[in-house]
C-alpha positions, 0 to 999 in steps of 0.5 A: 481490538489491539490485534486489529490495529496492529494489523492496520498499522503494519499494512497501511503505514508499513506500505507507506514507509516502503513507498517512501523509501523506494522514492528516496532511493529511486528504485525503478519499479515497486510491486505491491501484492494486494488481494481481490478483497480490496476491490469491495472491502468487507473486512479490516484486511480488505480495507487496509489493503485498499487504503495502501493501494490508494496511497500508492496510486497518489504517490505514483502520480507524483513520481517516475517510479513504476508502481505495480499492483498485483 
């Protein structure tokens, strides 16, 4: 269980910290590499990637930075 929580922490909160730093430092582009498993998540990795994508999309509406998801 601890391993799963660590993976969730790294993907979700790590992504949010990177996005916030990109905004603070006014980077022009931010590229997030996701997975096809985020479309219809059936496991922890897909679910955490989907949550990270949703966070990026919500911040993208507020900022002038171009956020790309690959």
